[in-house]
C-alpha positions as CSV (number, residue, x, y, z in Angstrom):
1,X,-19.5,-1.0,1.4
2,X,-21.1,1.2,4.0
3,X,-23.2,3.1,1.5
4,X,-22.9,4.9,-1.9
5,X,-23.1,8.3,-0.3
6,X,-20.1,10.6,-0.5
7,X,-20.9,14.0,1.0
8,X,-22.9,14.4,4.2
9,X,-24.2,17.5,6.0
10,X,-24.6,16.6,9.6
11,X,-27.0,17.8,12.3
12,X,-24.6,16.8,15.1
13,X,-21.1,15.6,15.6
14,X,-21.6,13.2,18.5
15,X,-22.2,9.5,18.4
16,X,-25.6,8.3,17.0
17,X,-25.7,10.8,14.2
18,X,-28.5,11.2,11.6
19,X,-27.8,12.8,8.2
20,X,-29.5,15.9,6.9
21,X,-28.3,15.9,3.3
22,X,-26.7,13.3,1.2
23,X,-24.9,13.8,-2.1
24,X,-24.8,10.6,-4.0
25,X,-22.7,9.5,-7.0
26,X,-23.5,7.4,-10.0
27,X,-20.4,6.2,-11.8
28,X,-18.4,9.5,-12.4
29,X,-21.4,11.7,-12.4
30,X,-22.5,13.5,-9.3
31,X,-26.3,13.7,-8.9
32,X,-28.2,16.5,-7.1
33,X,-28.2,16.7,-3.4
34,X,-31.4,15.4,-1.8
35,X,-32.7,15.7,1.7
36,X,-32.6,12.2,3.2
37,X,-32.9,12.0,7.0
38,X,-33.8,8.8,8.8
39,X,-37.5,8.8,9.2
40,X,-40.5,6.7,9.9
41,X,-40.6,5.7,6.2
42,X,-36.9,4.6,6.0
43,X,-36.1,1.0,5.0
44,X,-33.0,-0.9,5.6
45,X,-31.6,-4.0,3.9
46,X,-32.7,-7.2,5.7
47,X,-29.3,-8.8,5.2
48,X,-26.4,-7.4,7.1
49,X,-22.7,-7.0,6.5
50,X,-20.5,-8.1,9.3
51,X,-18.2,-5.2,9.8
52,X,-16.3,-6.7,12.8
53,X,-16.2,-10.0,14.6
54,X,-17.1,-13.4,13.2
55,X,-19.6,-13.6,10.4
56,X,-20.3,-17.2,11.6
57,X,-21.0,-16.1,15.2
58,X,-17.8,-17.4,16.8
59,X,-16.2,-15.6,19.8
60,X,-12.5,-15.0,20.2
61,X,-9.9,-12.8,21.8
62,X,-7.7,-11.8,18.9
63,X,-7.9,-8.2,17.6
64,X,-10.2,-9.3,14.8
65,X,-12.8,-11.1,17.1
66,X,-15.2,-10.2,19.9
67,X,-16.7,-11.9,22.9
68,X,-20.2,-10.6,23.7
69,X,-20.1,-7.0,22.5
70,X,-22.6,-4.8,24.3
71,X,-21.9,-1.1,24.3
72,X,-20.9,1.0,21.2
73,X,-20.1,4.6,20.4
74,X,-19.9,6.0,16.9
75,X,-17.3,8.7,16.3
76,X,-18.7,10.2,13.2
77,X,-16.1,12.8,12.3
78,X,-13.3,10.2,12.4
79,X,-15.5,7.3,11.1
80,X,-14.5,5.1,14.0
81,X,-16.6,2.7,16.0
82,X,-15.8,2.0,19.6
83,X,-17.0,-1.3,21.1
84,X,-17.3,-2.6,24.6
85,X,-15.9,-6.1,24.3
86,X,-17.5,-7.5,27.4
87,X,-16.1,-11.0,27.4
88,X,-12.5,-9.8,26.8
89,X,-12.6,-7.0,29.4
90,X,-11.5,-4.4,26.9
91,X,-12.6,-1.5,24.8
92,X,-11.8,-1.7,21.1
93,X,-11.9,0.8,18.3
94,X,-11.7,0.3,14.5
95,X,-12.1,2.2,11.3
96,X,-15.3,2.0,9.4
97,X,-13.4,3.1,6.3
98,X,-11.4,-0.1,6.5
99,X,-13.6,-2.6,8.3
100,X,-11.3,-5.5,7.4
101,X,-8.6,-4.1,9.6
102,X,-7.8,-5.3,13.1
103,X,-8.9,-3.3,16.1
104,X,-6.9,-1.2,18.5
105,X,-7.3,-1.7,22.3
106,X,-8.0,1.7,23.9
107,X,-8.7,0.5,27.4
108,X,-8.4,-2.7,29.5
109,X,-7.1,-6.0,28.1
110,X,-5.2,-6.6,31.3
111,X,-7.4,-9.3,32.8
112,X,-10.6,-8.9,34.8
113,X,-10.2,-6.6,37.8
114,X,-10.9,-3.3,39.3
115,X,-7.5,-1.7,39.0
116,X,-7.4,1.5,37.0
117,X,-5.8,-0.2,34.0
118,X,-8.4,-3.1,34.1
119,X,-12.0,-3.7,33.4
120,X,-14.3,-6.3,34.8
121,X,-17.7,-6.1,33.0
122,X,-17.5,-3.2,30.5
123,X,-20.9,-2.2,29.2
124,X,-21.6,1.4,28.4
125,X,-19.0,3.4,26.4
126,X,-18.8,6.9,25.1
127,X,-16.5,9.8,24.2
128,X,-16.9,13.4,25.4
129,X,-16.1,16.5,23.2
130,X,-12.4,16.3,24.3
131,X,-12.0,12.8,23.1
132,X,-12.0,11.3,26.6
133,X,-13.4,7.7,26.9
134,X,-15.9,6.8,29.5
135,X,-16.7,3.2,30.5
136,X,-19.4,1.8,32.7
137,X,-17.7,-1.0,34.5
138,X,-20.5,-3.0,36.0
139,X,-18.8,-5.5,38.4
140,X,-16.6,-2.7,39.8
141,X,-19.6,-0.4,40.4
142,X,-17.9,2.5,38.7
143,X,-17.6,4.8,35.7
144,X,-14.0,5.2,34.7
145,X,-12.5,7.9,32.4
146,X,-9.5,7.4,30.1
147,X,-7.6,10.3,28.4
148,X,-7.6,10.8,24.6
149,X,-5.5,8.3,22.7
150,X,-5.5,5.8,25.5
151,X,-4.1,2.2,25.0
152,X,-4.1,-1.0,27.0
153,X,-1.3,0.4,29.1
154,X,-3.2,3.5,30.1
155,X,-4.7,3.8,33.6
156,X,-8.0,5.6,33.9
157,X,-9.4,7.8,36.6
158,X,-12.6,7.3,38.6
159,X,-15.5,9.5,37.5
160,X,-17.8,8.2,40.2
161,X,-19.3,5.1,41.8
162,X,-22.6,3.8,40.4
163,X,-24.4,0.7,41.7
164,X,-24.2,-1.9,38.8
165,X,-23.9,0.6,36.0
166,X,-25.3,-0.3,32.6
167,X,-25.3,1.8,29.4
168,X,-24.4,5.5,29.4
169,X,-25.0,8.5,27.2
170,X,-23.1,11.7,26.9
171,X,-24.9,14.9,25.8
172,X,-22.3,16.7,23.5
173,X,-24.0,20.0,23.9
174,X,-23.3,20.4,27.7
175,X,-21.2,17.4,28.7
176,X,-23.9,15.8,30.9
177,X,-23.2,12.1,31.3
178,X,-26.3,9.8,31.9
179,X,-25.6,6.4,33.5
180,X,-28.1,3.7,34.2
181,X,-28.0,2.0,37.6
182,X,-29.6,-1.5,37.4
183,X,-29.7,-2.1,41.1
184,X,-30.8,1.4,42.1
185,X,-33.5,1.3,39.4
186,X,-32.4,4.8,38.5
187,X,-30.6,6.9,35.9
188,X,-27.9,9.1,37.3
189,X,-26.5,12.3,35.7
190,X,-23.0,13.7,36.1
191,X,-23.8,17.4,35.4
192,X,-21.3,18.7,33.0
193,X,-19.4,15.5,33.2
194,X,-18.1,15.9,36.7
195,X,-19.1,16.1,40.4
196,X,-21.4,13.8,42.3
197,X,-24.1,12.2,40.3
198,X,-27.7,13.3,40.7
199,X,-30.8,11.2,39.9
200,X,-32.4,12.1,36.6
201,X,-35.0,9.3,36.6
202,X,-36.3,6.7,39.0
203,X,-34.5,6.1,42.2
204,X,-37.8,5.3,44.0
205,X,-37.5,1.6,44.3
206,X,-38.3,-1.2,41.9
207,X,-41.8,-0.8,40.6
208,X,-44.1,0.1,37.7
209,X,-45.3,3.5,38.9
210,X,-44.5,6.3,36.6
211,X,-41.8,7.6,38.9
212,X,-40.2,4.2,39.1
213,X,-38.0,2.0,37.0
214,X,-37.4,-1.8,37.1
215,X,-34.1,-3.2,35.9
216,X,-33.3,-0.3,33.5
217,X,-30.6,-0.9,30.9
218,X,-30.5,1.6,28.1
219,X,-30.5,5.4,28.1
220,X,-30.7,8.0,25.4
221,X,-31.0,11.8,25.8
222,X,-32.5,13.3,22.7
223,X,-30.8,16.7,22.6
224,X,-31.7,17.2,18.9
225,X,-35.5,17.0,18.7
226,X,-37.5,16.2,21.8
227,X,-35.1,17.3,24.6
228,X,-36.2,14.3,26.5
229,X,-34.6,11.4,28.4
230,X,-35.5,7.8,27.2
231,X,-34.9,4.7,29.3
232,X,-35.4,1.0,28.3
233,X,-37.0,-0.6,31.3
234,X,-36.3,-4.3,31.1
235,X,-38.3,-5.4,34.2
236,X,-41.5,-3.6,33.0
237,X,-40.9,-4.4,29.4
238,X,-41.3,-0.9,28.2
239,X,-39.6,2.4,27.2
240,X,-40.1,5.4,29.4
241,X,-39.7,9.1,28.5
242,X,-38.8,11.9,31.0
243,X,-38.7,15.6,30.3
244,X,-35.5,17.7,30.3
245,X,-34.3,18.4,33.8
246,X,-36.1,15.5,35.4
247,X,-35.3,14.2,38.9
248,X,-36.3,11.4,41.1
249,X,-39.5,13.4,41.8
250,X,-40.4,13.4,38.1
251,X,-43.1,11.2,36.6
252,X,-42.4,9.8,33.2
253,X,-44.6,8.4,30.5
254,X,-44.6,5.0,28.9
255,X,-43.9,5.5,25.1
256,X,-43.5,1.9,24.0
257,X,-44.4,-1.5,25.4
258,X,-45.8,-1.9,28.9
259,X,-48.0,-4.8,27.8
260,X,-46.2,-7.6,29.6
261,X,-43.4,-9.8,28.4
262,X,-43.9,-11.3,24.9
263,X,-43.2,-11.2,21.2
264,X,-46.3,-9.3,20.1
265,X,-46.1,-6.1,18.2
266,X,-47.0,-4.2,21.4
267,X,-44.6,-6.1,23.6
268,X,-40.9,-6.5,24.4
269,X,-38.8,-9.2,25.9
270,X,-35.7,-7.5,27.4
271,X,-35.6,-4.1,25.6
272,X,-32.0,-3.0,25.5
273,X,-31.2,0.3,23.8
274,X,-33.0,3.1,22.0
275,X,-32.7,5.8,19.4
276,X,-35.0,8.7,18.4
277,X,-35.3,10.3,15.0
278,X,-36.5,13.8,14.0
279,X,-40.1,12.8,14.0
280,X,-40.0,11.3,17.5
281,X,-40.0,7.8,16.1
282,X,-38.3,5.3,18.5
283,X,-35.9,2.5,17.4
284,X,-35.5,-0.2,20.1
285,X,-33.4,-3.3,20.3
286,X,-35.5,-6.1,21.7
287,X,-33.0,-8.6,23.1
288,X,-34.8,-11.9,23.6
289,X,-37.0,-11.3,20.6
290,X,-33.9,-10.9,18.4
291,X,-35.3,-7.9,16.6
292,X,-35.1,-4.2,16.1
293,X,-38.5,-2.5,16.6
294,X,-39.7,0.9,15.2
295,X,-42.3,2.6,17.2
296,X,-44.0,5.6,15.8
297,X,-44.8,8.6,17.9
298,X,-47.9,8.0,20.0
299,X,-48.3,4.5,18.5
300,X,-49.7,1.6,20.6
301,X,-47.6,-1.0,18.8
302,X,-44.3,-1.3,16.8
303,X,-43.1,-2.9,13.7
304,X,-40.0,-5.1,13.2
305,X,-37.5,-3.4,10.8
306,X,-34.7,-5.9,11.3
307,X,-34.5,-9.5,12.5
308,X,-37.1,-11.4,14.4
309,X,-35.5,-14.9,14.5
310,X,-32.5,-16.2,16.4
311,X,-29.6,-17.4,14.4
312,X,-26.3,-16.6,12.7
313,X,-27.5,-15.9,9.2
314,X,-27.1,-12.4,7.8
315,X,-30.8,-11.6,8.4
316,X,-30.8,-13.0,11.9
317,X,-29.7,-11.7,15.3
318,X,-29.0,-13.3,18.7
319,X,-29.7,-10.9,21.5
320,X,-29.1,-7.5,20.0
321,X,-27.7,-4.8,22.4
322,X,-26.6,-1.3,21.3
323,X,-28.0,0.1,18.1
324,X,-26.6,3.2,16.3
325,X,-27.1,5.1,13.1
326,X,-23.9,6.0,11.2
327,X,-23.7,9.3,9.3
328,X,-25.1,7.6,6.2
329,X,-28.2,6.4,8.0
330,X,-27.1,2.8,8.1
331,X,-28.1,0.8,11.2
332,X,-25.3,-0.7,13.3
333,X,-26.2,-3.5,15.7
334,X,-24.1,-5.0,18.5
335,X,-25.2,-8.6,17.9
336,X,-24.1,-9.8,21.4
337,X,-24.4,-13.6,21.4
338,X,-23.2,-13.8,17.8
339,X,-20.1,-11.9,18.8
340,X,-20.2,-9.5,15.9
341,X,-21.2,-6.0,14.8
342,X,-23.7,-6.0,12.0
343,X,-24.4,-3.2,9.5
344,X,-27.8,-2.9,7.8
345,X,-27.6,-0.6,4.8
346,X,-30.2,2.2,4.5
347,X,-31.9,1.5,1.2
348,X,-34.9,3.9,1.2
349,X,-35.0,7.3,3.0
């Protein structure tokens, strides 16, 4: 069960959606519609359902198993999840309406390599408004694009070269594609989804100045609420925020962490990905601390909303990577070293 919510009014149709209104049902009686967006007061079940991969944390290469999933994209209108299956050099998609079904390969699965029908280290994934798939292929230093309805036999086209690309984010309002470059300590932007990339953040060497990044990994452009760019900065153990239209000359602000490596409430140990809700609250996957942190706007520390211990139990994680909200407000987690996708039900709005 994903949730007991039947009708949803959305605020966006791209991945990482958050619901505005939910109509719930009780037996055969429909209750009144209530406003129920994800907020700083939301609570999720502490025990997850494994919606794909091995519940026991085993890796594999069949179409029902994963090997170190990292990137994810949520296709809300079609209730489909797209997963970068890093260890199997492929991109999978599967239905959230029928999570017991096997996945479909939509790119790669032709061995590790840099040919246009191959992937080497697939990390970031996303769809544009035309249904084209984009993959950040790290070891090949490229972002590759596949047409709609692609399969393992489909060859992609090169969007552009990026030095050790990590996660990516596509702004559905204008088609801008943000791609993290780990080695360049920068976030690049393909304006409108084409052309040569321009620097949207960092690009001034590895450092801790406010115009620098250090080993960036995750990127999120909040086109709904704050119109700001957020970057998880693994080498500085923080999350940085940059204004809309930022360049390599722009100074950001530290909005979470920045207190050295650690497991304290004001610290991170390899922050991976980030989400932002309507109140400006941040949700951050904290890889080596095996937890998901919620960081209120202007707060100096966060709280753990999921996880906190390493393991394979349903209330544990092992290096969480991408996190997403589905259209019901449930939290999806790519539980990388457990080789599974976990769903934590939203229990309190």
